[in-house]
C-alpha positions as CSV (number, residue, x, y, z in Angstrom):
1,M,172.3,213.7,86.9
2,K,171.2,210.3,88.3
3,Q,168.7,208.4,86.2
4,K,165.7,206.8,87.9
5,T,165.2,203.1,87.5
6,P,161.8,202.3,85.9
7,V,159.2,201.2,88.4
8,K,157.5,197.9,87.9
9,A,153.8,197.2,88.4
10,G,153.1,196.0,91.9
11,E,156.3,197.6,93.3
12,W,155.9,199.8,96.4
13,V,157.3,203.3,96.2
14,E,157.3,206.3,98.5
15,I,155.9,209.6,97.3
16,M,155.3,213.0,99.0
17,C,152.1,213.1,101.0
18,A,149.5,215.0,99.1
19,F,147.4,216.0,102.1
20,C,150.1,217.9,103.9
21,G,152.3,218.7,100.9
22,G,155.2,216.9,102.5
23,T,155.3,219.0,105.7
24,G,154.2,216.2,108.0
25,K,151.7,218.6,109.6
26,N,148.0,218.7,109.3
27,P,147.3,221.9,107.3
28,F,144.0,222.4,109.2
29,A,145.0,221.7,112.8
30,A,148.0,221.8,115.1
31,A,148.8,218.1,114.8
32,K,150.6,215.5,112.7
33,C,149.3,214.8,109.2
34,P,146.6,212.1,109.4
35,A,147.6,210.7,106.0
36,C,151.3,210.3,106.5
37,G,151.5,210.3,110.3
38,G,154.1,213.1,110.2
39,R,156.5,211.1,108.0
40,R,156.1,213.5,105.0
41,K,155.9,210.6,102.6
42,V,153.4,207.7,102.0
43,R,153.9,204.3,100.5
44,V,151.9,203.4,97.5
45,Q,151.8,200.5,95.1
46,E,152.4,201.0,91.4
47,P,150.8,201.6,88.9
48,L,149.4,204.9,90.1
49,L,146.7,207.1,88.9
50,L,145.8,210.6,90.1
51,C,142.8,210.5,92.5
52,A,139.9,211.8,90.5
53,Y,137.7,212.5,93.5
54,C,140.1,215.0,95.2
55,E,142.0,215.8,92.0
56,G,145.3,214.8,93.6
57,T,145.1,217.1,96.6
58,G,144.5,214.3,99.1
59,A,141.8,216.5,100.8
60,N,138.0,216.5,100.8
61,G,137.3,219.8,102.5
62,R,139.3,219.8,105.7
63,M,139.4,216.0,105.9
64,T,141.6,213.4,104.1
65,C,140.0,212.2,100.9
66,T,138.0,209.0,101.6
67,I,139.0,207.5,98.2
68,C,142.8,207.8,98.3
69,G,143.3,208.2,102.0
70,G,145.0,211.6,101.6
71,K,147.7,210.2,99.3
72,G,146.5,212.0,96.2
73,V,146.8,208.8,94.0
74,I,145.2,205.4,93.7
75,T,146.6,202.1,92.6
76,V,145.0,200.7,89.5
77,K,146.0,197.1,88.6
78,E,144.0,196.6,85.5
79,Q,143.4,198.5,82.3
80,V,140.9,201.2,82.8
81,Q,138.8,203.7,81.0
82,P,137.0,206.9,82.2
83,C,133.8,206.1,84.1
84,P,130.8,206.6,81.8
85,A,128.6,207.7,84.7
86,C,130.7,210.6,86.1
87,G,132.9,211.3,83.1
88,G,136.0,210.5,85.0
89,H,135.5,213.0,87.8
90,G,134.8,210.5,90.6
91,R,131.7,212.4,91.9
92,D,128.0,211.6,91.5
93,V,126.9,214.3,89.1
94,S,123.3,214.0,90.2
95,S,124.1,214.7,93.8
96,P,124.3,218.3,95.1
97,L,126.3,216.8,98.1
98,R,129.3,215.9,96.0
99,L,129.1,212.3,96.9
100,S,131.4,209.7,95.3
101,C,130.2,208.2,92.0
102,P,128.4,204.9,92.8
103,V,129.7,203.3,89.6
104,C,133.4,203.9,89.9
105,E,133.4,204.4,93.7
106,G,135.1,207.8,93.3
107,K,138.0,206.5,91.3
108,G,136.9,208.1,88.1
109,V,137.8,205.0,86.1
110,V,136.3,201.5,85.5
111,P,137.9,198.4,84.2
112,I,137.9,197.9,80.4
């Protein structure tokens, strides 16, 4: 079995598109996936953190997640801690509309 080379911070990697699940097709319409453009993979920069707002699905309802752009992950370049305002969920807990948290901007984390 081939071992993976450790990925360094700042390095670009390709991962499977979260929004379409790697099919390249929009799961909600007869069209290419809006997140990956039909390529099945997306390029992201390390280090990665699961998107708190969409919980890694890349979707917000039938649309791509506005926080991660449908990738399911976000790049975090500094040390972070869970957002004290939303508890790390990325959503404004006081809003019935499920808006993104105004403190962490939907990321679920804030710099230490």
